[in-house]
N, C-alpha and C positions, 0 to 999 in steps of 0.2 A: 504493499499500499504505500502511495505516496501523497504528500500534502505540499500544497504550495500556497504562499500567501499568509497574511497575519490574521485572517479570520479564525483560524485554529491555531495558527503559531503564536499568537499572543497568549493564548490560555496554556500552551505548553511552557513557554518561556517564563511565565509569571510563576509556574510552580517551582522554579530553581530560584526565582528573585532576579531573573536577568531583565535589565531595563529595556522596554519596548515603546514604539511609537503609539499614540492614541489611536484606536481603531474603532469604528462603527460599522455595524452589519447591515445587511439589506433592509432590516426592520426599522432603521434609524429614522426618527421623525424630523421634520423640517427644523424644528427648535433645537434639536440636538445636533443637527448638521450645521446651523447657524452658531451655536455654541462652541463647536469644534473650530469653526473657521475663525472666530474671534479669538480663541486660545492660541492656536497654531499660526495664524495669518494666511494659511492656505491649505487646502486638502488634496489628496490624489484619489481618484476615483478608479478603482480596479475591478474588473469583472472576476467572477468567482467561478472557477472551473473545477469539476471533479478530478482527483488525481494530479499529477504532475504535469503541467502544461508551460512550456518554456517559450521565450522571444515573443512574450506579449508586448513589450515596450516597442521593439522594432516593428511590430505589426500595427502600431497606432492605437493599442488597446488599453492604453492607460491615459485617463484625463486628469486635467489640473484645474480648480477653481479657486477664486478668492472671493467670490460671493456665492449667495444662495442660488441665484437664477442659473448661474453657470453650471453649478453643481448638479441641479436637477436636470438639465439639459444633457449633461455628461451620463447621469444615470439612465436616462432615458435610451441614450445611444448604446450603452454597454451592457445593460441588465440582461439582454439576451442574445449578446453578441456572440459570433462564430468565429473560431480561430482554426486555421489549418496550419499544422506543423508536421513536415514531413508527408507520410501517407495517412495521418490520423486528423479528422475533423472532430473539433470539441465545440460544445454549446455552453454557454454560461448559463447560471441560475441565479442571478442576483449581483450585487456588487458590495464592495467595502469602502468606506470613506476613511483615509488614513491622513492624520495630521502632519503637516510638513514639519521637518526638523533642519533648521539652519545649522550647517556646519561648513567648515573649510576642508576637513579630511574625511575620507571613506576608507573603510577597511573590509577586506573579505576574509572570511574565516569559515572553515569546514571541519567536521570530523568524519572519517569514513574508515572502512576496512580495506587495507592496502593489499593487493595480491603480490606487489614487488617487495614490500618489506614483511609481509606476513604478520602484521601487527596493526592496531589502530593507529591512524596517522591523522595530525594535525596539518592543514594546509593554511597558510596565513599570508597576507600581503597588505601594506597600508596603501596599496594602489587599487582600491576597491571600486565598486560601482561600475564595472565593466565585466566582460565575459572573461573568465579567468584564463582561457585558451589563448587569449589575445596579447597576453603579457610575455615578455621574454623570460626565460628560467631564472636569470640573476634578480628578477623582482618578485619571485615567489619562493617561499620556504616550506618544505615539506619535512614533517618532524614525526617520525615513529616513537612510540613510547610503549612501556609495559603496561597491559591491561589491568594488572594486579595492583599497580600503585595508581594508575590513572593519569589524567592530564594534571601537571603542576604548574605553579606559577613560574618556575624557571625555564620551563619549555617555551612559553610564551614571551619572557622577557629576552631570553637568549636569541629566540628567532627574530625578534624586532630589532634587536641591535646589531644582528648580523645584516639584516636589511638596511640598516641605516635609518631607521624610522625616527622621526621627531621625538625628542625625549618627553614632550609633555603628552604624548600619546601612549607611552608605555605603562606608567603607572595604572591609569584606569582600566586598561585592558588586561593588565596582569591580575587586578583585582576581581575581574568580571568573567572572563573568557573560561577559567576552569569550572564554573558554575555549569557550563554546557555539558562537561563530561558526566555530570550527574544525571542530566536529562538523557544524554545519549546512552548510558550505560545501565540505568535503572529501568527504563521503559521500553526495551527491546528495539531500540533503532539500529540501523546499519548505515545511515547517512544522516548528518545533519549540516545544513549551510546557511549561513547569514551574509547576504549580499545585497545592498550594502549594510554595513554598521557605521552610522554617522556619529561623528565625535562632536556631540552637542556641548557648548558652554554653559553652564548653569549660572544661577544669580551669583553665586560665590566666585565665579570665574573659573571653576575646575571642569575639565572635560568629562563627559559622561558618554559610554558607548552605546548609542540607541539602535536597536535592531529595526531596520526599516523594511526587510523582507525576509520571508522564511522558506526554507525548503527541507523536507525531511522525508525520509523512507523507513518502513518498519518490517522487521521479520514477522509476518502475520502469524507464524506458527509458533512464536514465542509468547507464553501467556503474560509476559511483563506489560505488554501494550493495554492489556485490560485495565490495568489500574489507572489509566488516563480518561476512562469514561467516555470514550468517544463512540459515537453512534455506528451501528453496523453499516449503514449505506454508505459510509466514506470507503468501505473497502471496494466497492464497485466502480468501475471506471465509467460507467454509464448508468442510466435509470432504468434500463430494461429489466423486466419481471424476472427473466432468467438469471441474470447475474445476482439480483437481489435474492432469489431463492437459493441458488447454490452457496452465496457468501453467508447465508444463516448458518451453514453447516461446518464453519471454521472451528477446528478444535487443534490442540497441539499435536494429536496424533493423526498425521496424514493431512496431506495438503489439499486445497480445493480452490485452486487458481483458475479462473475462466475469464475469457474476453471475446467479445463477439466479434467475428471478423468480417462476415458477410451474411446479413439476413436471408440472403437468397442462394446462399451455398448450396451445394450438393453432396459433400463429404463432411461427415460429423466424425470427429477424431477426439476420443478420450485418450490423452496422451500421459505417459509415466515418465517423469524426469525432466529437468531442464534442458538438458543436451537434446533429447529426442523432441521436446518442444519447439526449440529453436530451429532445429532442422526441417521438421515436418511443416511448420508454419510457413517457413521461407518457400520450400518446394510446392506446397500445394497453393499458395497464394489466395485467390479470389475463390477458389473451389471450396475452401474450409468454411464451415458454418462458424466454429468456434476456435479458439486457441486455449489450450488447457494444460494443466500440470496436477495430475491426481496421485503422485507418488508420495513417498513417506509411510509405506506399509500401513495404509487405512483399513480398519477392522470391517469385517463384513457388514456391519449395520450401516456404517457410513457410506462404504462402496455402493451398497444397494440403494440407499437414498439418492447419491449423486447420479448413479446410472438412471434411476427412475426420471429423475427431473430432466436430465439431459435427453432422454429419449422422448419425454412429453413434449418438449419445445421443438426438437429437430429431426426426429426419425421420419415424420411424414413426408417431408420435402426432400430427404437424402436418398441418393442413389447407393452409397456406400457407407457402411458403419466401418471405421477404420480404427482398430484397437492397437496401439503401437507404444513400445517402450524398449529402452535398451535391456541389457543384462542386468537385473537388480542384485543387490548384495543382501539386503534383508527383507525385501517386500515378498510376502507370501503369495505366489502367483495363484495358487488354488483359491486362496481365500477371495482374492480380487476378481478372478474370473468367475468363480462361483456366483459371487454377487452380481456381477455383471449378466451373467447367464440367466440367473433367476429373475432379474429385473426386466430382461427383454422378453421371457416368457410371460411375466406378469402384464407387460405393457400389450402384448399381443391378446392376452385373455380380455383386457379391459377395452382396448380401442380397436382390435380386430387386427388381422394381419396386413403388412405394408410390403410391396415388393422392394427387396433389399438385398444387397451383397455384402458379405461380411469378411474383411480382411484382417487378419490378426498377426502380430509379430512381437515376440516377447523372449526374454530369458530370466532365469533366476529359480530361486529355490521353490520345490514343488511343481516345477514347470509341467512336466509329463502329465501329471494329476489334473493340473489345472486346464491344460489344453484338451484333455480327454473329457472332462466336463463340459467345457465349451463345445466341443464337436457333437457330443450326445444331443445337447440341447439343440444346436443349429440344425441337427438331422431331424429331431423331433418337429420342429418348426417349419420343415422343408425350406429352408433358406440356402442358397449357394454360398460357399464360402472357401477361403484359401488360408492355411494357417502357416506360419514361417517360424521356424526356431532361431535360436541365438547365432547360429553360425551363418545367418543370412544377413547380407549388407544392408542396413536400413534404407540407404538411398534407393537401392533396386525394390526394396518392399513399397517404398513411396511410389516409384514409377509404376509398379503393379496396380497400385490402388488408383492412380490417375487413368491408367489404360481401361480398367474395370468401369470407372466412372463414365468414360466416353462410350464404352460398349453398352452400358445401362442406359445412357441417353438415346442411344442411336436404336437399339432393338432389345437390349436385355431386360429392361423393365416389363415389356409386355410378356415375355417369355416367363420371367419370375412370377408376374401377376397370375399367368394362365395355371403355372404349377400349383399355386396357393388357392386356386378357386375363385380368384377375385374377379 
């Protein structure tokens, strides 16, 4: 799950006492907006998107106002704004009003899990307010540290001194940035980014690091995030009933990550494992109805519920049910295949048969027993199928599924329907 913006970011930052800009949500009244403009001098109006959506500023999706008339016009313009970034189109649902923070200096700060250092890593620069990738390496400092001791003040001070940061910036940052490790470490986060942190001069003349934007991602299967009391709908990247229903099943045991790829797709793919998900999603493209990762050794009951929901929403329009994953280390293939086969049988009993070709590719513990159960079920349902073992190249299995989809669209669906007596 990813979160961007201060609507939720301010609530997380306040849990650890980190200074943050004043923020009003979509429900803000005219009087509240007026009061914020009077206090801050100006407000920034930003659309609220689900999940992580980048490059809003470069797309003209951030408004600025120093009077209520302009603020309300920007609210009207941005409330349901659409944003295209890469191949993803996102639609806003509301706006935030964020108080302006005057400052001469902006800082970039992030915490993440580094695959280079194999340790949590702080990234910092006092040249913030820009895309971090646009800065030359000598203006950025990456500092790995021991997760057992956490981020300490000396990590921050040493990094800033090596970067040649102005001395007046160092003390307030040293006092406040270590608080973010508490948020990162205690609530199941795997990335936290503040950009920009604006160095605001208070009435006493001291600089304060005010967070003016927030980005974070969470390990959804780490139960620590539950302590944040965030609503379940934030897990979904869209408002589709399918994603909402699947995401209600999130537990620590077993993943349930889904994303609707194409509402008119013809191949439904329950995928196991992140590597399999990435490969399959790329190769299937627009033919896939969903992108998913149901790995993590889910128990029978959870896998049955997941399969039931997937079949309910996508089976009728699909030519191919494509069950695919790599060679598992600890996932019980028999339990997952038994749950999926039983859910498929239940679906046919409840909704009637549908012409479908089933392609299966998997490896792992109890593989033969699981494949035998799946084979017997498909034979009972009179569905055509092809099962591949762990020694088959996944890319070739995907190509086979694509070929079957073409055959089903051309003539196969009629033949399967005839065999099913439809």
